[in-house]
PAZAPA-4460 file (N, C-alpha, C; in steps of 0.05 Angstrom, whole numbers, plus 32768, in hexadecimal, padded with zeros to 4 digits):
% residues 145
    n_x    n_y    n_z   ca_x   ca_y   ca_z    c_x    c_y    c_z   seq   type   mol
   8B1E   86EA   88D6   8B05   86ED   88C7   8B07   8706   88B5     1      X     A
   8B01   8702   889C   8B02   8718   8889   8AE7   8726   8888     2      X     A
   8AE8   8740   8889   8ACF   8750   8887   8AD1   8764   8870     3      X     A
   8ABC   8767   8862   8ABB   877B   884C   8AA0   8789   884D     4      X     A
   8AA1   87A3   884B   8A88   87B3   884B   8A7D   87B5   882F     5      X     A
   8A64   87AD   882C   8A56   87AE   8812   8A3B   87B9   8816     6      X     A
   8A37   87D2   880E   8A1C   87DF   8812   8A17   87E1   8830     7      X     A
   8A00   87D6   8838   89F8   87D7   8854   89FC   87BD   8862     8      X     A
   8A09   87AA   8855   8A0D   8790   8861   8A2B   878B   8866     9      X     A
   8A32   8780   887C   8A4D   8779   8883   8A4F   875B   887F    10      X     A
   8A60   8753   886C   8A64   8737   8867   8A7D   872D   8875    11      X     A
   8A7D   8714   887D   8A95   8708   8889   8A97   86EC   887E    12      X     A
   8AAD   86DE   8883   8AB1   86C3   8879   8A9E   86AF   8884    13      X     A
   8A92   86B5   889B   8A7F   86A3   88A8   8A62   86AA   88A3    14      X     A
   8A5C   86BB   888F   8A41   86C3   8889   8A3F   86E1   8887    15      X     A
   8A28   86EC   888E   8A26   8709   888D   8A15   8713   88A4    16      X     A
   8A1A   872B   88AC   8A0A   8739   88C0   89FE   8751   88B2    17      X     A
   89E5   8754   88B4   89D8   876B   88A7   89D8   8782   88BA    18      X     A
   89E1   8799   88B0   89DF   87B2   88BF   89C3   87BD   88BA    19      X     A
   89BB   87D0   88CB   89A1   87DC   88C8   89A0   87EE   88AF    20      X     A
   898C   87E9   889E   8988   87FA   8887   897C   8815   8891    21      X     A
   8980   882B   8883   8976   8844   888B   8957   8845   8890    22      X     A
   8948   8838   887E   892B   8838   8882   8922   882A   889B    23      X     A
   8932   8818   88A6   892B   8809   88BE   892A   881B   88D6    24      X     A
   8936   8833   88D4   8935   8846   88EB   891B   8855   88EC    25      X     A
   890B   8854   88D6   88F2   8862   88D5   88DD   8853   88E5    26      X     A
   88D0   8861   88F8   88BB   8853   8908   88A4   884B   88F7    27      X     A
   889E   885A   88E2   8888   8853   88CF   888F   8838   88C2    28      X     A
   88A8   8834   88BA   88AF   881A   88AD   88AE   8804   88C2    29      X     A
   88B7   8809   88DB   88B6   87F5   88F0   8899   87EB   88F5    30      X     A
   8887   87FE   88F6   886B   87F8   88FA   885F   87E9   88E2    31      X     A
   8867   87F1   88CA   885E   87E3   88B2   8869   87C7   88B0    32      X     A
   8881   87C3   88B9   888D   87A8   88B9   887E   8796   88CD    33      X     A
   8878   87A1   88E4   8869   8792   88F8   884D   878B   88ED    34      X     A
   8840   879D   88DF   8826   8798   88D2   8829   8782   88BE    35      X     A
   883E   8782   88AE   8842   876C   889A   8845   8751   88A8    36      X     A
   8855   8751   88BD   8859   8737   88CC   883E   872D   88D7    37      X     A
   882F   873E   88E4   8815   8736   88EF   8802   872D   88D9    38      X     A
   8802   873B   88C3   87F0   8734   88AC   87F7   8719   88A1    39      X     A
   8811   8713   889D   881A   86F9   8893   8812   86E3   88A7    40      X     A
   8816   86E8   88C1   880F   86D3   88D5   87F1   86CE   88D5    41      X     A
   87E1   86E3   88D5   87C4   86E0   88D6   87B9   86D2   88BD    42      X     A
   87C3   86DA   88A6   87B8   86CF   888D   87C1   86B2   8889    43      X     A
   87D4   86A8   8898   87DB   868B   8897   87C3   867A   889D    44      X     A
   87B1   8684   88AE   8799   8674   88B6   8782   8678   88A3    45      X     A
   8784   8688   888E   876E   868C   887B   8769   8672   886C    46      X     A
   8751   866E   8863   874B   8656   8853   875C   8654   883A    47      X     A
   8762   863C   8832   8773   8638   881A   8766   8644   8801    48      X     A
   874B   8644   87FF   873F   864F   87E7   8743   866E   87E5    49      X     A
   874D   867A   87FA   8752   8697   87FA   8770   869D   87F4    50      X     A
   8780   8688   87F0   879C   868C   87EC   87A3   86A1   87D6    51      X     A
   8794   869F   87BF   8799   86B2   87A9   8786   86CA   87A9    52      X     A
   8776   86CB   87BE   8763   86E1   87C1   876B   86F4   87D8    53      X     A
   875B   86F2   87ED   875F   8704   8803   877A   8701   8811    54      X     A
   8783   86E8   8814   879D   86E3   8821   87B3   86F2   8812    55      X     A
   87B4   86EE   87F8   87C8   86FA   87E7   87C6   8718   87E7    56      X     A
   87AE   8722   87E5   87AA   873F   87E4   87B2   874D   87FE    57      X     A
   87AB   8742   8814   87B3   874E   882E   87D1   874D   8831    58      X     A
   87DD   8737   882A   87FB   8734   882D   8809   8748   881A    59      X     A
   8800   874A   8802   880D   875D   87EF   880A   8779   87F9    60      X     A
   87F3   8780   8804   87EF   879C   880E   8801   87A1   8826    61      X     A
   8803   878E   8838   8814   8791   8850   8831   8793   8848    62      X     A
   883A   8783   8835   8855   8784   882C   885A   87A0   881F    63      X     A
   8847   87A9   880F   8849   87C2   8801   884E   87DA   8813    64      X     A
   8841   87DA   882A   8845   87F1   883D   8862   87F3   8844    65      X     A
   886D   87DE   8850   8889   87DF   8859   889D   87E2   8841    66      X     A
   8897   87D5   882B   88A9   87D6   8814   88AA   87F2   8808    67      X     A
   8893   8800   8807   8892   881A   87FB   889F   882F   880D    68      X     A
   889D   882C   8827   88AB   883E   883A   88CA   883A   8836    69      X     A
   88D2   8821   8834   88EE   881B   8831   88F9   8826   8816    70      X     A
   88EA   8821   8801   88F3   882A   87E7   88F2   8849   87E5    71      X     A
   88DE   8855   87F0   88DC   8872   87F0   88F3   887F   87FF    72      X     A
   88FB   8873   8815   8911   887E   8825   892B   887D   8816    73      X     A
   892D   886C   8802   8946   886A   87F2   8947   887D   87DB    74      X     A
   8930   888B   87D5   892F   889D   87BF   893D   88B7   87C5    75      X     A
   8943   88C7   87B1   8953   88DF   87B4   8944   88F7   87BE    76      X     A
   892C   88FA   87B7   891E   8913   87BF   8905   890D   87CF    77      X     A
   88FC   8922   87DD   88E4   891F   87EE   88CB   891A   87DD    78      X     A
   88CB   8925   87C5   88B4   8920   87B3   88B0   8903   87AD    79      X     A
   88C6   88F6   87A7   88C5   88D9   87A1   88BE   88CA   87BB    80      X     A
   88CA   88D2   87D1   88C4   88C5   87EA   88A6   88C7   87F0    81      X     A
   889A   88DF   87ED   887D   88E2   87F1   886D   88D0   87DF    82      X     A
   8875   88CD   87C6   8866   88BC   87B4   8865   889F   87BF    83      X     A
   887B   8895   87C9   887C   887A   87D4   886C   8878   87EE    84      X     A
   886D   888D   87FE   885D   888D   8816   883F   888E   8810    85      X     A
   8838   889C   87FA   881C   889D   87F1   8812   8881   87E9    86      X     A
   8823   8872   87DC   881C   8856   87D4   8819   8845   87EE    87      X     A
   882B   8849   8801   8829   883A   881A   880F   8840   8828    88      X     A
   8807   885A   8828   87ED   8862   8835   87D6   8855   8827    89      X     A
   87D7   8853   880D   87C1   8845   87FE   87C0   8828   8806    90      X     A
   87D7   881B   8809   87D8   87FF   8811   87CD   87FB   882D    91      X     A
   87D1   880F   883F   87C6   880D   885A   87A7   880D   8859    92      X     A
   879C   881D   8847   877F   881E   8844   8775   8803   8839    93      X     A
   8784   87F7   8827   877D   87DD   881B   877D   87C8   8831    94      X     A
   878F   87C9   8844   8790   87B6   885A   8777   87BA   886C    95      X     A
   8770   87D2   8870   8758   87D8   8880   873F   87CB   8874    96      X     A
   873B   87CE   885A   8724   87C2   884D   8727   87A3   884C    97      X     A
   873E   8799   8846   8742   877C   8846   873C   876F   8860    98      X     A
   8744   877C   8876   873F   8772   8891   8721   8773   8897    99      X     A
   8714   8789   8890   86F7   878B   8894   86E8   8775   8884   100      X     A
   86F0   8771   886B   86E3   875C   885A   86E7   8741   8866   101      X     A
   8700   873B   886E   8705   8720   887A   86F5   871C   8894   102      X     A
   86F2   8731   88A4   86E2   872F   88BC   86C5   872A   88B5   103      X     A
   86BA   873A   88A2   869E   8737   889B   8698   871D   888D   104      X     A
   86AB   8711   8880   86A8   86F6   8874   86AB   86E0   8888   105      X     A
   86B3   86E6   88A0   86B7   86D2   88B5   86D2   86C4   88B4   106      X     A
   86E4   86CF   88A3   86FF   86C3   88A1   8710   86CC   88B8   107      X     A
   870C   86E4   88C2   871B   86EF   88D8   8708   86F3   88F0   108      X     A
   8712   86EB   8907   8703   86F0   8920   8705   870E   8926   109      X     A
   86F1   871A   8932   86F1   8736   8938   870A   873F   8947   110      X     A
   8713   872F   895A   872B   8737   896A   8744   8736   895A   111      X     A
   8746   8724   8946   875D   8723   8935   875C   873A   8921   112      X     A
   8745   8741   8917   8742   8758   8906   874A   8772   8915   113      X     A
   8743   8773   892F   874A   878B   893F   8768   878C   8943   114      X     A
   8775   8775   8945   8792   8775   8948   87A0   8780   892F   115      X     A
   8797   8776   8918   87A2   8780   88FF   879C   879E   88FC   116      X     A
   8784   87A6   8902   877C   87C2   88FF   878D   87D4   8912   117      X     A
   8793   87CA   892A   87A4   87DA   893C   87C0   87DE   8931   118      X     A
   87CB   87CA   8925   87E5   87CC   8918   87E4   87DF   8900   119      X     A
   87CE   87DC   88F1   87CA   87ED   88D9   87C7   880A   88E1   120      X     A
   87B8   880F   88F6   87B4   882B   88FF   87CE   8838   8907   121      X     A
   87DF   8829   8916   87F9   8833   891F   880B   8839   8907   122      X     A
   880C   8826   88F4   881C   882A   88DC   8812   8841   88CC   123      X     A
   87F8   8844   88CB   87EC   885A   88BB   87F3   8875   88C8   124      X     A
   87F0   8878   88E2   87F6   8891   88EF   8813   8899   88EB   125      X     A
   8825   8886   88EE   8841   888B   88EB   8848   8892   88CE   126      X     A
   883C   8884   88BB   8842   8889   889F   8837   88A4   8897   127      X     A
   881F   88AB   88A1   8814   88C6   889B   8826   88DC   88A7   128      X     A
   8830   88D7   88C0   8842   88EA   88CD   885C   88EE   88BD   129      X     A
   8866   88D8   88B3   887E   88D9   88A2   8878   88E8   8888   130      X     A
   8861   88E3   887C   8859   88F0   8864   8858   890F   8868   131      X     A
   884B   8917   887E   8849   8933   8885   8864   8940   8889   132      X     A
   8875   8932   8897   8890   893C   889C   88A0   8940   8883   133      X     A
   889E   892C   8871   88AC   892E   8857   88A0   8945   8847   134      X     A
   8886   8948   8848   8879   895D   8839   8881   8979   8843   135      X     A
   8882   897C   885D   888A   8996   8869   88A6   899E   8861   136      X     A
   88B7   898A   885E   88D3   8990   8858   88D9   8995   883B   137      X     A
   88C4   8993   882A   88C6   899A   880E   88DE   898D   8800   138      X     A
   88EF   899D   87F6   8906   8994   87E7   891D   898A   87F9   139      X     A
   891C   8992   8812   8931   8989   8825   892D   896C   882B   140      X     A
   8941   895B   8826   893F   893E   8829   893F   8936   8847   141      X     A
   892B   8926   884F   892B   891A   8869   8941   8905   886A   142      X     A
   8952   8906   887D   8968   88F3   887F   895F   88DA   888F   143      X     A
   8962   88C3   8883   895C   88AA   8891   8975   889A   8895   144      X     A
   898C   88A4   888D   89A5   8896   8890   89B0   8898   88AC   145      X     A
***
């Protein structure tokens, strides 16, 4: 079997095995990814007339949290990383309001809204913690590799 290393993926003649990307080691990203998975699963049950409204908005916000942590981790300086974490934190607030609205409109059951909110709170605390850590270290780059 032939193997060649290309970036973070190891390819072989029978397919590829993905190695862990550096951002995947961040607990904030792990929590954000779990939030995105839960959000996608829950919004599957939303009414079809909300497909381009609340469903889409919640999914985009959930994707944005994990994607911005991943993208920020790939940037060169802590200033850039903080900027992407700031965007992720904004998306976490957007999920909070979207969940509240869906619950108040009767689209989400209170217990399902609480489940999403629990995941959102965990992702938020970890992302804020990462933001503070990156901010404290100023110009010194936090290593995620």
